[in-house]
N, C-alpha and C positions, 0 to 999 in steps of 0.2 A: 203456343207461346213458350219461349225459352225460359227455363227456371234456373239457369245458372246465375250466380251473383252478378249484380251490376258493378262493373269494375271501372274505377276512375281512369281517365285517359289523359289527364292534363300533364302528368309527368312525362310520359312517352311523347306527348305532343310537343312539349317544350324542347325535348331532346331533338326531335325531328326538325323543329323550326330552326334551332341553332345550327344543326348540320346543313340544312338547306341554305341558310344564310352564308355559312362558310363556303359551301359549294359555289355560290354566286360570286363571292370574293375571289376564290381561286380561279374561276372562269375569267375574271378580269385580269388576273395575274398571267393566266395562260395566253390571253390575247396580247398582253404586253410582251411576253416572251416571243410569241410568233412574229410580232411586228419588229422587235429588236433583231431577231434572226434574219428577217428579210432585209432590214436596213444594213446590217453588218456585212452580209454576203454581197450586197450590191456595192457597199463601200470598199470591200476587199477587191472586188472585180475592177473597181475604178482606181485602185491603188491608194485608197484613203483609210484603210484599216489593216491591222496586222493579224497574224494567226493567234496571237494572245487575245485579241478582241473577240475573235471567233470562238475560242475556247471558253472565254468568260460567259458569252451568250449561251453556249451549249450547257454549261454548268447551271446557269440560272434556269433554263428550260427544264432540265432534269429535276432540279429541286422543286419546280412547280408541278411537273407531270406526276410524280409519285404521290404526293399528298392529294392531288386532284382525284386520282383514281381511287384512293382509299376512302376519301370523304364521300365521293359519289356513291360508292357501294354502301357505305354506312348510312348515308342519308336515305337511300332508296329502301334499304331493309327496315330502318326505323319507321319510315313513313308507312310502309305496307303493314308493319305490326300495329301501328296506330289505327289504320283503317280496319284491320281484322278485329281488333278489340272493340272498335266503334260498331262494327257489324254485330258482334255478339251482344253488345248493349242494345242495339236496335231491335233485336229479337226479344228483348224484355218488354218492349212496348208495341210490337207488331208480331205477327206470325212469320216464321221463316219462309213458308210457302208463298207469302205475299210478295217476297222479293223476286226479282226477275232471274237471279242467278244464285246457285247454292254457295255455301261458305267456301268450298274448295276453289271456286273461281275468284275469290277475294285475293288469293295469292296467285293462282294459276293464270289469271287473265293477263298479268303483266309479262309473262314469258311465253304466251301462246301466240303464234303468228296469226295474222288476219283479225281474229276477234279482239286482240289486244288494242285495236284501234278504237273500240267503243265500249267493250265490256267494263273496264274500270270506271268509266264515266257513269254508266248505268248503275253500277254497284254503289258508288258514292252518292248518286242522286237518290237512290232508294233509302240509303242511310239517313241522308239529310231530311227527306220527307217524313221519315219515321219520327223524327224529333221536332218537326215544325209545329210549334204550338198553335198556329192559326189554322191548321188543317186536320186536327185530330178527330173531327167528326165525319171523315170520309175514308173509304178504303184506300190503302196505300197507293195502288196504281191509278186511282182517280184524282190523286192530289197533284197540284201544279208543280212543275219542275222549276228548279232555281236557275235563273239565267247566269248568275255569277259562276256556277260550276261549268257552264259551257265555255266561258271565258278562260277559266283555269285550264280546262282540258285542251282548248285550242292552243294556248301558249305552250303547254307541255308537248303537244305533238310537233309544233313548229321547232321547239328546242331539240327534240329527238331527231327530226329530219335534218336540222342544221348540223348536228353532231355527225350524222352519217355522211352528209355532203362533204364536210371537212375531211373526214377519214378517207373518203374516196379520192379527194383531191390529192391527199398525201400519198396514197398508194399509186396514183397515176403519175407521180413525180411532177405535179403541176408547179409552175413557178411560185416561189415563196411569197411574192407580193400578192398574188391572187389568194393564196392560202390565208395570208394575214387578213385580207379584207373580209373573207368569209368567216374567219374566226371571230372578228369583231362583230359582225352581224349576228352570229350565233350567240355571242356573249350578251349582247343587248337583249335578245329574246330569252336567254337563260335567266337574266336578272328579273325580267318581267314575270317569267314563269315562277321563279322563286318567291316573288312578292305575292302572287296569287296563292301559292301553296301555303305560305305562312298565314295569310288571312283566312284561308279555308280551314286550317287547323284550329285557329283561334275561334272562329265562329261556330264550327261544328262541336268543338269541345265545350263551349259555353252552352250550347243547346242541350248537350248531354248533362251538364251540371244542373241545369234547370229542371231536368226530368228526374234526376237521381233521388231527390227527397221524397218523391211519391211512393217509393217502395217501402218507406218507413211510416208514412202517414196513412196508407191504405192501398187497396188494390189499384193497379195500373189499368186505366181504361183502354181497351184495345178493340179493334174491329175483328170480328169472327168471320172468316171466309164462309160465304154461303148464307150468312144470317140476314 
């Protein structure tokens, strides 16, 4: 069992939630910019728009793209920090060896090919089960998994794949109308994924807050591997 202090994660969780929400709003703005670009280019080809209109759309797209990139990076980093601190707290109520992956994977799983498709989900599942008050009488890996987390991870993967698909379409010089359609589809998935992530942060943070007082009132009950 980890003897490091139990660290509150609500502050970093709120920061991550705000950034994730902002990322979803910027995704909508990006979809609007993509749609406007396609519409203006078509209108220009039909003789119904001017170069001034095209420049205005380009400027709007640029003003959306830069904040989107910065907020996406910031929200990702903040979310991973929240998960890492939650994992440290989880090892105050379980043993680290009970978790399927070591602490290094809490960060590394997000940037490692192939295993990045399922390791982060397993890590968060183990953290959640560590704090689940209804399952404290069982070894960690014998505890039931949470279906909500599967929904969150599915939405996240769909969002990631959608982003990659749009990028490929742009690199292949696909027509702008098709890019705009796929951008809108990805945006809808992004908003859904953001909603899942914010709820996840709230629920898992609440579970940790419910566990925290135990360290002041007495020993934390844990399962000892092999016992």
